[in-house]
VODREN-335435 format. One record per residue (C-alpha): residue in one letter; residue number from 1; z, y, x. Coordinates in pm, whole numbers. Layout:
<code:a | pos:NUM | c3:Z | c2:Y | c1:X>
...
***
This chain:
<code:m | pos:1 | c3:7595 | c2:12810 | c1:16436>
<code:d | pos:2 | c3:7560 | c2:13226 | c1:16459>
<code:k | pos:3 | c3:7880 | c2:13273 | c1:16413>
<code:y | pos:4 | c3:7977 | c2:12984 | c1:16734>
<code:h | pos:5 | c3:7710 | c2:13193 | c1:16943>
<code:t | pos:6 | c3:7383 | c2:13340 | c1:16911>
<code:p | pos:7 | c3:7156 | c2:13198 | c1:17165>
<code:v | pos:8 | c3:6992 | c2:13480 | c1:17397>
<code:m | pos:9 | c3:6625 | c2:13527 | c1:17471>
<code:l | pos:10 | c3:6537 | c2:13202 | c1:17243>
<code:d | pos:11 | c3:6124 | c2:13331 | c1:17236>
<code:e | pos:12 | c3:6142 | c2:13352 | c1:17617>
<code:c | pos:13 | c3:6360 | c2:13001 | c1:17636>
<code:m | pos:14 | c3:6092 | c2:12825 | c1:17441>
<code:e | pos:15 | c3:5753 | c2:12974 | c1:17584>
<code:g | pos:16 | c3:5919 | c2:12911 | c1:17927>
<code:l | pos:17 | c3:5968 | c2:12575 | c1:17823>
<code:a | pos:18 | c3:5606 | c2:12499 | c1:17739>
<code:i | pos:19 | c3:5705 | c2:12247 | c1:17518>
<code:r | pos:20 | c3:5498 | c2:11935 | c1:17428>
<code:p | pos:21 | c3:5544 | c2:11810 | c1:17094>
<code:e | pos:22 | c3:5580 | c2:11461 | c1:17186>
<code:g | pos:23 | c3:5825 | c2:11550 | c1:17505>
<code:t | pos:24 | c3:6134 | c2:11467 | c1:17637>
<code:y | pos:25 | c3:6407 | c2:11783 | c1:17672>
<code:v | pos:26 | c3:6731 | c2:11824 | c1:17758>
<code:d | pos:27 | c3:6986 | c2:12138 | c1:17636>
<code:v | pos:28 | c3:7270 | c2:12109 | c1:17878>
<code:t | pos:29 | c3:7457 | c2:12338 | c1:17759>
<code:f | pos:30 | c3:7437 | c2:12277 | c1:17367>
<code:g | pos:31 | c3:7730 | c2:12572 | c1:17234>
<code:g | pos:32 | c3:7635 | c2:12668 | c1:16871>
<code:g | pos:33 | c3:7300 | c2:12469 | c1:16889>
<code:g | pos:34 | c3:7068 | c2:12726 | c1:16843>
<code:h | pos:35 | c3:6839 | c2:12661 | c1:17184>
<code:s | pos:36 | c3:6866 | c2:12285 | c1:17034>
<code:r | pos:37 | c3:6746 | c2:12359 | c1:16716>
<code:e | pos:38 | c3:6468 | c2:12537 | c1:16802>
<code:i | pos:39 | c3:6349 | c2:12308 | c1:17032>
<code:l | pos:40 | c3:6380 | c2:12028 | c1:16785>
<code:k | pos:41 | c3:6123 | c2:12259 | c1:16559>
<code:h | pos:42 | c3:5842 | c2:12221 | c1:16817>
<code:l | pos:43 | c3:5848 | c2:11834 | c1:16881>
<code:n | pos:44 | c3:5745 | c2:11612 | c1:16654>
<code:k | pos:45 | c3:5839 | c2:11266 | c1:16506>
<code:d | pos:46 | c3:5803 | c2:11126 | c1:16858>
<code:g | pos:47 | c3:6006 | c2:11421 | c1:17081>
<code:r | pos:48 | c3:6339 | c2:11371 | c1:17180>
<code:l | pos:49 | c3:6627 | c2:11617 | c1:17275>
<code:l | pos:50 | c3:6944 | c2:11518 | c1:17502>
<code:a | pos:51 | c3:7220 | c2:11806 | c1:17463>
<code:f | pos:52 | c3:7506 | c2:11809 | c1:17638>
<code:d | pos:53 | c3:7852 | c2:12012 | c1:17565>
<code:q | pos:54 | c3:8168 | c2:11919 | c1:17760>
<code:d | pos:55 | c3:8370 | c2:12140 | c1:17489>
<code:a | pos:56 | c3:8533 | c2:11929 | c1:17202>
<code:d | pos:57 | c3:8511 | c2:12213 | c1:16987>
<code:a | pos:58 | c3:8047 | c2:12212 | c1:17023>
<code:r | pos:59 | c3:8077 | c2:11893 | c1:16862>
<code:q | pos:60 | c3:8119 | c2:12072 | c1:16493>
<code:n | pos:61 | c3:7728 | c2:12207 | c1:16577>
<code:i | pos:62 | c3:7585 | c2:11825 | c1:16633>
<code:i | pos:63 | c3:7274 | c2:11832 | c1:16467>
<code:d | pos:64 | c3:7170 | c2:11564 | c1:16196>
<code:d | pos:65 | c3:6795 | c2:11418 | c1:16338>
<code:s | pos:66 | c3:6681 | c2:11061 | c1:16495>
<code:r | pos:67 | c3:6560 | c2:11245 | c1:16756>
<code:f | pos:68 | c3:6882 | c2:11456 | c1:16881>
<code:v | pos:69 | c3:7155 | c2:11262 | c1:17119>
<code:f | pos:70 | c3:7440 | c2:11443 | c1:17175>
<code:i | pos:71 | c3:7625 | c2:11374 | c1:17486>
<code:d | pos:72 | c3:8027 | c2:11494 | c1:17542>
<code:q | pos:73 | c3:7984 | c2:11549 | c1:17902>
<code:n | pos:74 | c3:7929 | c2:11821 | c1:18199>
<code:f | pos:75 | c3:7627 | c2:11888 | c1:18290>
<code:r | pos:76 | c3:7684 | c2:11823 | c1:18694>
<code:y | pos:77 | c3:7654 | c2:11438 | c1:18516>
<code:l | pos:78 | c3:7245 | c2:11526 | c1:18467>
<code:k | pos:79 | c3:7098 | c2:11290 | c1:18568>
<code:n | pos:80 | c3:7324 | c2:10938 | c1:18538>
<code:f | pos:81 | c3:7349 | c2:11004 | c1:18119>
<code:c | pos:82 | c3:6997 | c2:11106 | c1:18098>
<code:r | pos:83 | c3:6902 | c2:10751 | c1:18294>
<code:l | pos:84 | c3:7172 | c2:10573 | c1:18023>
<code:h | pos:85 | c3:6999 | c2:10698 | c1:17753>
<code:q | pos:86 | c3:6668 | c2:10596 | c1:17890>
<code:a | pos:87 | c3:6520 | c2:10935 | c1:17929>
<code:m | pos:88 | c3:6373 | c2:11007 | c1:18272>
<code:p | pos:89 | c3:6196 | c2:11157 | c1:18325>
<code:v | pos:90 | c3:6212 | c2:11453 | c1:18092>
<code:d | pos:91 | c3:5937 | c2:11761 | c1:18027>
<code:g | pos:92 | c3:6140 | c2:12056 | c1:18030>
<code:i | pos:93 | c3:6549 | c2:12118 | c1:18083>
<code:l | pos:94 | c3:6718 | c2:12494 | c1:17939>
<code:a | pos:95 | c3:7073 | c2:12594 | c1:18054>
<code:d | pos:96 | c3:7294 | c2:12874 | c1:17886>
<code:l | pos:97 | c3:7544 | c2:12927 | c1:18164>
<code:g | pos:98 | c3:7845 | c2:13085 | c1:18076>
<code:v | pos:99 | c3:8101 | c2:13076 | c1:17809>
<code:s | pos:100 | c3:7991 | c2:13137 | c1:17468>
<code:s | pos:101 | c3:8086 | c2:13388 | c1:17190>
<code:y | pos:102 | c3:8316 | c2:13114 | c1:17025>
<code:q | pos:103 | c3:8486 | c2:13064 | c1:17314>
<code:f | pos:104 | c3:8547 | c2:13422 | c1:17381>
<code:d | pos:105 | c3:8674 | c2:13462 | c1:17054>
<code:q | pos:106 | c3:8892 | c2:13185 | c1:17048>
<code:a | pos:107 | c3:9213 | c2:13334 | c1:17119>
<code:e | pos:108 | c3:9402 | c2:13032 | c1:17178>
<code:r | pos:109 | c3:9149 | c2:12962 | c1:17479>
<code:g | pos:110 | c3:9234 | c2:13257 | c1:17681>
<code:f | pos:111 | c3:8895 | c2:13317 | c1:17808>
<code:s | pos:112 | c3:8968 | c2:13684 | c1:17673>
<code:i | pos:113 | c3:9119 | c2:13988 | c1:17791>
<code:r | pos:114 | c3:9154 | c2:14137 | c1:17393>
<code:f | pos:115 | c3:9410 | c2:13852 | c1:17321>
<code:d | pos:116 | c3:9743 | c2:13796 | c1:17434>
<code:a | pos:117 | c3:9731 | c2:13396 | c1:17470>
<code:e | pos:118 | c3:9806 | c2:13093 | c1:17705>
<code:l | pos:119 | c3:9657 | c2:13169 | c1:18000>
<code:d | pos:120 | c3:9399 | c2:12848 | c1:17945>
<code:m | pos:121 | c3:9001 | c2:12888 | c1:18014>
<code:r | pos:122 | c3:8913 | c2:12510 | c1:18029>
<code:m | pos:123 | c3:8544 | c2:12464 | c1:17855>
<code:n | pos:124 | c3:8662 | c2:12124 | c1:17891>
<code:q | pos:125 | c3:9002 | c2:12094 | c1:17728>
<code:q | pos:126 | c3:9103 | c2:11751 | c1:17867>
<code:s | pos:127 | c3:9101 | c2:11892 | c1:18245>
<code:a | pos:128 | c3:9437 | c2:11878 | c1:18433>
<code:l | pos:129 | c3:9359 | c2:12253 | c1:18542>
<code:s | pos:130 | c3:9410 | c2:12556 | c1:18358>
<code:a | pos:131 | c3:9396 | c2:12890 | c1:18446>
<code:k | pos:132 | c3:9797 | c2:12893 | c1:18419>
<code:e | pos:133 | c3:9839 | c2:12643 | c1:18698>
<code:v | pos:134 | c3:9565 | c2:12815 | c1:18926>
<code:v | pos:135 | c3:9827 | c2:13149 | c1:18840>
<code:n | pos:136 | c3:10148 | c2:12961 | c1:18947>
<code:t | pos:137 | c3:10043 | c2:12694 | c1:19183>
<code:y | pos:138 | c3:9785 | c2:12834 | c1:19425>
<code:s | pos:139 | c3:9863 | c2:12956 | c1:19799>
<code:e | pos:140 | c3:9832 | c2:13339 | c1:19830>
<code:a | pos:141 | c3:9551 | c2:13250 | c1:20070>
<code:d | pos:142 | c3:9364 | c2:13069 | c1:19809>
<code:l | pos:143 | c3:9419 | c2:13279 | c1:19523>
<code:h | pos:144 | c3:9292 | c2:13576 | c1:19783>
<code:r | pos:145 | c3:8979 | c2:13332 | c1:19812>
<code:i | pos:146 | c3:8869 | c2:13333 | c1:19454>
<code:f | pos:147 | c3:8969 | c2:13704 | c1:19413>
<code:g | pos:148 | c3:8759 | c2:13751 | c1:19701>
<code:i | pos:149 | c3:8436 | c2:13502 | c1:19628>
<code:y | pos:150 | c3:8460 | c2:13448 | c1:19256>
<code:g | pos:151 | c3:8555 | c2:13761 | c1:19100>
<code:e | pos:152 | c3:8376 | c2:13971 | c1:19340>
<code:i | pos:153 | c3:8753 | c2:14205 | c1:19377>
<code:q | pos:154 | c3:8769 | c2:14452 | c1:19687>
<code:n | pos:155 | c3:9177 | c2:14458 | c1:19673>
<code:a | pos:156 | c3:9163 | c2:14063 | c1:19624>
<code:k | pos:157 | c3:9403 | c2:14007 | c1:19911>
<code:s | pos:158 | c3:9657 | c2:14262 | c1:19782>
<code:l | pos:159 | c3:9598 | c2:14133 | c1:19431>
<code:a | pos:160 | c3:9681 | c2:13742 | c1:19542>
<code:n | pos:161 | c3:9996 | c2:13902 | c1:19720>
<code:t | pos:162 | c3:10105 | c2:14048 | c1:19379>
<code:i | pos:163 | c3:10092 | c2:13743 | c1:19203>
<code:v | pos:164 | c3:10256 | c2:13536 | c1:19425>
<code:t | pos:165 | c3:10545 | c2:13793 | c1:19410>
<code:g | pos:166 | c3:10536 | c2:13867 | c1:19071>
<code:r | pos:167 | c3:10556 | c2:13469 | c1:18947>
<code:l | pos:168 | c3:10897 | c2:13458 | c1:19150>
<code:n | pos:169 | c3:11111 | c2:13621 | c1:18907>
<code:g | pos:170 | c3:10904 | c2:13370 | c1:18625>
<code:p | pos:171 | c3:10636 | c2:13194 | c1:18569>
<code:i | pos:172 | c3:10325 | c2:13399 | c1:18448>
<code:v | pos:173 | c3:10251 | c2:13218 | c1:18100>
<code:t | pos:174 | c3:10039 | c2:13402 | c1:17918>
<code:v | pos:175 | c3:9772 | c2:13734 | c1:17937>
<code:a | pos:176 | c3:10024 | c2:13938 | c1:17890>
<code:d | pos:177 | c3:10217 | c2:13840 | c1:18176>
<code:l | pos:178 | c3:9913 | c2:13811 | c1:18386>
<code:k | pos:179 | c3:9835 | c2:14205 | c1:18292>
<code:n | pos:180 | c3:10149 | c2:14329 | c1:18327>
<code:a | pos:181 | c3:10202 | c2:14129 | c1:18680>
<code:i | pos:182 | c3:9899 | c2:14280 | c1:18803>
<code:a | pos:183 | c3:9921 | c2:14653 | c1:18630>
<code:n | pos:184 | c3:9969 | c2:14844 | c1:18977>
<code:r | pos:185 | c3:9632 | c2:14679 | c1:19133>
<code:i | pos:186 | c3:9405 | c2:14796 | c1:18827>
<code:p | pos:187 | c3:9162 | c2:15110 | c1:18925>
<code:k | pos:188 | c3:9259 | c2:15391 | c1:18692>
<code:g | pos:189 | c3:8979 | c2:15416 | c1:18407>
<code:k | pos:190 | c3:8868 | c2:15091 | c1:18522>
<code:e | pos:191 | c3:9126 | c2:14853 | c1:18363>
<code:n | pos:192 | c3:8826 | c2:14616 | c1:18196>
<code:k | pos:193 | c3:8579 | c2:14565 | c1:18403>
<code:y | pos:194 | c3:8879 | c2:14467 | c1:18652>
<code:l | pos:195 | c3:9042 | c2:14285 | c1:18457>
<code:a | pos:196 | c3:8710 | c2:14100 | c1:18327>
<code:q | pos:197 | c3:8641 | c2:14018 | c1:18732>
<code:v | pos:198 | c3:9009 | c2:13885 | c1:18731>
<code:f | pos:199 | c3:8937 | c2:13668 | c1:18435>
<code:q | pos:200 | c3:8581 | c2:13562 | c1:18584>
<code:a | pos:201 | c3:8738 | c2:13456 | c1:18911>
<code:l | pos:202 | c3:8988 | c2:13234 | c1:18710>
<code:r | pos:203 | c3:8758 | c2:13078 | c1:18521>
<code:i | pos:204 | c3:8526 | c2:12998 | c1:18756>
<code:e | pos:205 | c3:8787 | c2:12825 | c1:18964>
<code:v | pos:206 | c3:8960 | c2:12615 | c1:18662>
<code:n | pos:207 | c3:8594 | c2:12452 | c1:18543>
<code:q | pos:208 | c3:8462 | c2:12462 | c1:18935>
<code:e | pos:209 | c3:8174 | c2:12672 | c1:18756>
<code:l | pos:210 | c3:7923 | c2:12685 | c1:19079>
<code:e | pos:211 | c3:8006 | c2:12329 | c1:19193>
<code:a | pos:212 | c3:7889 | c2:12182 | c1:18872>
<code:l | pos:213 | c3:7595 | c2:12436 | c1:18859>
<code:k | pos:214 | c3:7505 | c2:12280 | c1:19236>
<code:d | pos:215 | c3:7519 | c2:11969 | c1:19115>
<code:f | pos:216 | c3:7291 | c2:12034 | c1:18822>
<code:l | pos:217 | c3:7051 | c2:12181 | c1:18993>
<code:i | pos:218 | c3:6992 | c2:11895 | c1:19289>
<code:q | pos:219 | c3:6980 | c2:11652 | c1:18986>
<code:t | pos:220 | c3:6701 | c2:11820 | c1:18782>
<code:a | pos:221 | c3:6428 | c2:11763 | c1:19062>
<code:d | pos:222 | c3:6473 | c2:11408 | c1:19012>
<code:v | pos:223 | c3:6480 | c2:11419 | c1:18639>
<code:l | pos:224 | c3:6209 | c2:11628 | c1:18568>
<code:v | pos:225 | c3:5849 | c2:11492 | c1:18564>
<code:s | pos:226 | c3:5575 | c2:11676 | c1:18807>
<code:g | pos:227 | c3:5507 | c2:11995 | c1:18594>
<code:g | pos:228 | c3:5803 | c2:11982 | c1:18386>
<code:r | pos:229 | c3:6020 | c2:12296 | c1:18336>
<code:l | pos:230 | c3:6337 | c2:12423 | c1:18431>
<code:v | pos:231 | c3:6470 | c2:12693 | c1:18214>
<code:v | pos:232 | c3:6779 | c2:12890 | c1:18310>
<code:i | pos:233 | c3:7000 | c2:13179 | c1:18198>
<code:s | pos:234 | c3:7283 | c2:13309 | c1:18403>
<code:y | pos:235 | c3:7543 | c2:13622 | c1:18374>
<code:h | pos:236 | c3:7638 | c2:13702 | c1:18651>
<code:s | pos:237 | c3:7507 | c2:13733 | c1:18994>
<code:l | pos:238 | c3:7749 | c2:13461 | c1:19184>
<code:e | pos:239 | c3:7529 | c2:13225 | c1:18906>
<code:d | pos:240 | c3:7216 | c2:13417 | c1:18967>
<code:r | pos:241 | c3:7168 | c2:13404 | c1:19308>
<code:l | pos:242 | c3:7202 | c2:13039 | c1:19321>
<code:v | pos:243 | c3:6962 | c2:12975 | c1:19032>
<code:k | pos:244 | c3:6714 | c2:13206 | c1:19260>
<code:n | pos:245 | c3:6730 | c2:13042 | c1:19613>
<code:f | pos:246 | c3:6731 | c2:12669 | c1:19460>
<code:i | pos:247 | c3:6362 | c2:12813 | c1:19296>
<code:a | pos:248 | c3:6298 | c2:12957 | c1:19591>
<code:k | pos:249 | c3:6384 | c2:12742 | c1:19917>
<code:g | pos:250 | c3:6495 | c2:12393 | c1:19711>
<code:k | pos:251 | c3:6875 | c2:12464 | c1:19856>
<code:f | pos:252 | c3:7171 | c2:12744 | c1:19844>
<code:s | pos:253 | c3:7161 | c2:12905 | c1:20172>
<code:g | pos:254 | c3:6922 | c2:12918 | c1:20465>
<code:e | pos:255 | c3:6574 | c2:12980 | c1:20488>
<code:l | pos:256 | c3:6309 | c2:12740 | c1:20333>
<code:e | pos:257 | c3:6227 | c2:12469 | c1:20539>
<code:k | pos:258 | c3:5834 | c2:12281 | c1:20583>
<code:d | pos:259 | c3:5777 | c2:11961 | c1:20617>
<code:i | pos:260 | c3:5565 | c2:11825 | c1:20937>
<code:y | pos:261 | c3:5266 | c2:11994 | c1:20789>
<code:g | pos:262 | c3:5372 | c2:12302 | c1:20768>
<code:n | pos:263 | c3:5409 | c2:12257 | c1:20385>
<code:d | pos:264 | c3:5673 | c2:12410 | c1:20181>
<code:n | pos:265 | c3:5941 | c2:12132 | c1:20119>
<code:r | pos:266 | c3:6097 | c2:12294 | c1:19803>
<code:p | pos:267 | c3:6104 | c2:12092 | c1:19439>
<code:f | pos:268 | c3:6030 | c2:12406 | c1:19251>
<code:d | pos:269 | c3:5765 | c2:12704 | c1:19235>
<code:a | pos:270 | c3:5874 | c2:12976 | c1:19039>
<code:v | pos:271 | c3:5652 | c2:13076 | c1:18688>
<code:s | pos:272 | c3:5810 | c2:13438 | c1:18678>
<code:r | pos:273 | c3:5804 | c2:13680 | c1:18900>
<code:g | pos:274 | c3:6204 | c2:13787 | c1:18949>
<code:a | pos:275 | c3:6466 | c2:13743 | c1:18694>
<code:i | pos:276 | c3:6297 | c2:13838 | c1:18324>
<code:t | pos:277 | c3:6566 | c2:14010 | c1:18094>
<code:a | pos:278 | c3:6625 | c2:14090 | c1:17781>
<code:s | pos:279 | c3:6472 | c2:14321 | c1:17532>
<code:e | pos:280 | c3:6650 | c2:14647 | c1:17462>
<code:g | pos:281 | c3:6637 | c2:14512 | c1:17077>
<code:e | pos:282 | c3:6845 | c2:14164 | c1:17149>
<code:v | pos:283 | c3:7088 | c2:14373 | c1:17376>
<code:l | pos:284 | c3:7143 | c2:14610 | c1:17037>
<code:n | pos:285 | c3:7165 | c2:14330 | c1:16825>
<code:n | pos:286 | c3:7351 | c2:14113 | c1:17107>
<code:n | pos:287 | c3:7570 | c2:14263 | c1:17332>
<code:r | pos:288 | c3:7615 | c2:13928 | c1:17555>
<code:a | pos:289 | c3:7245 | c2:13962 | c1:17643>
<code:r | pos:290 | c3:7271 | c2:14255 | c1:17817>
<code:s | pos:291 | c3:7398 | c2:14092 | c1:18166>
<code:a | pos:292 | c3:7137 | c2:13799 | c1:18108>
<code:k | pos:293 | c3:6881 | c2:13629 | c1:18332>
<code:l | pos:294 | c3:6671 | c2:13455 | c1:18269>
<code:r | pos:295 | c3:6465 | c2:13217 | c1:18565>
<code:i | pos:296 | c3:6175 | c2:12969 | c1:18471>
<code:a | pos:297 | c3:6049 | c2:12727 | c1:18711>
<code:v | pos:298 | c3:5823 | c2:12500 | c1:18761>
<code:k | pos:299 | c3:5854 | c2:12090 | c1:18934>
<code:r | pos:300 | c3:5557 | c2:12046 | c1:19188>
***
């Protein structure tokens, strides 16, 4: 499992979930199963754990335990499958967002700038849309949009134009093809950061990550019991902003709404003031923890 993915802020997540031994919990990003295994340690024979993961590779880590149920679906279908497994309401939900170390390290998956492979980036390998399709078929305006919004790239407009012009000479199929096509747009001395932003934008678009996250967060309010815990780790500002706003306001933009009696109209209260970050020691041992932000909320 550690080879697959080292779980980030494991102790902080368990503390945030405030696990009841007989409770029902959901790990919506199973991956290598690190968080799930730790949750199971805190449950007694009556406890239950449901785990979601849309990546077929995660199935190799399935836990042989009668209290454990694996659901090979995107977490945007949280409510449907919790209902299907007669698990509602649940006592806690954990989400460790983004890409696992394993996915980054599998060259053929096309997630990493370190390897040359076909531009793929699909978390669900059954999905039709790959990064290659995005790069070769999206209009210049759509590429401009995703690089500007999802990658927060300053020269998104000229980058999109460069890609559309470059693909006229032949399809951009591999990581190396893309790097070569956009070489003159990459700021000198900031190559890795810039390419990481480009890849982040493509990955978010391919997997509809922000839309899936919104769908998931909205459903947590219906799935959790009153007093239940929501624990979310995010790795970039776009994710964290959605999580922060949802916990604070019950929605993703605009002001906090109140009911006719003047009460806050939101389903959660924040447990921690601001985001929790990994310790220096953890960051030294697991570089992925460097950008992690953990937010904890309790259902009202």
